[in-house]
C-alpha positions as CSV (number, residue, x, y, z in Angstrom):
1,X,133.6,118.8,-94.9
2,X,131.5,119.7,-91.9
3,X,132.7,120.7,-88.5
4,X,131.6,119.0,-85.3
5,X,131.5,121.0,-82.1
6,X,131.7,119.2,-78.8
7,X,130.1,120.9,-75.7
8,X,131.8,120.3,-72.4
9,X,130.3,120.3,-69.0
10,X,131.5,122.5,-66.2
11,X,135.2,122.2,-65.4
12,X,136.0,119.7,-62.6
13,X,137.8,121.2,-59.7
14,X,139.7,118.8,-57.4
15,X,138.7,118.8,-53.8
16,X,141.3,120.4,-51.5
17,X,143.4,118.1,-49.4
18,X,143.3,119.2,-45.7
19,X,146.0,117.8,-43.5
20,X,145.1,116.7,-39.9
21,X,147.4,119.4,-38.5
22,X,145.4,122.1,-40.3
23,X,142.1,120.6,-39.2
24,X,143.0,120.1,-35.5
25,X,142.6,123.7,-34.3
26,X,139.1,123.9,-35.8
27,X,138.1,120.5,-34.3
28,X,139.3,121.7,-30.9
29,X,137.5,125.0,-31.1
30,X,134.2,123.4,-32.3
31,X,134.5,120.8,-29.5
32,X,135.0,123.4,-26.8
33,X,132.2,125.5,-28.1
34,X,129.8,122.5,-28.1
35,X,130.8,121.6,-24.6
36,X,130.1,125.1,-23.4
37,X,126.8,125.1,-25.1
38,X,125.8,121.7,-23.6
39,X,126.9,123.0,-20.2
40,X,124.7,126.1,-20.4
41,X,121.7,124.2,-21.8
42,X,122.0,121.1,-19.5
43,X,123.7,122.1,-16.3
44,X,123.5,125.8,-15.6
45,X,121.6,125.6,-12.3
46,X,122.1,124.3,-8.8
47,X,125.5,123.5,-7.3
48,X,127.4,123.9,-10.6
49,X,125.9,127.2,-11.4
50,X,128.3,129.9,-12.8
51,X,125.7,132.7,-12.7
52,X,123.4,133.3,-9.8
53,X,119.6,133.3,-10.3
54,X,117.5,131.6,-12.9
55,X,118.2,133.9,-15.9
56,X,120.2,131.4,-17.9
57,X,117.9,128.6,-17.0
58,X,114.9,130.5,-18.2
59,X,116.7,131.7,-21.4
60,X,117.5,128.1,-22.4
61,X,114.4,126.5,-20.9
62,X,112.8,125.4,-24.2
63,X,116.2,124.1,-25.5
64,X,116.5,121.9,-22.5
65,X,113.2,120.2,-23.3
66,X,114.1,120.0,-27.0
67,X,117.3,118.2,-26.1
68,X,115.8,115.9,-23.5
69,X,117.2,117.5,-20.4
70,X,114.7,117.3,-17.4
71,X,114.4,120.5,-15.5
72,X,111.3,120.4,-13.4
């Protein structure tokens, strides 16, 4: 009698289940970080300026044009 070997593929690992309560702090942190980033790229000049001078504006100048914010 002959033996037959069966080769198996990689083991399947089930996807982890993440509850909304575990996901909420990460979603809030990412949202706040993105809002701060959009503020500094889009609004850091003029009346709403947090820092005086044009240092932040010049630092993110190309990013403003890339994202479609007019600046001059």
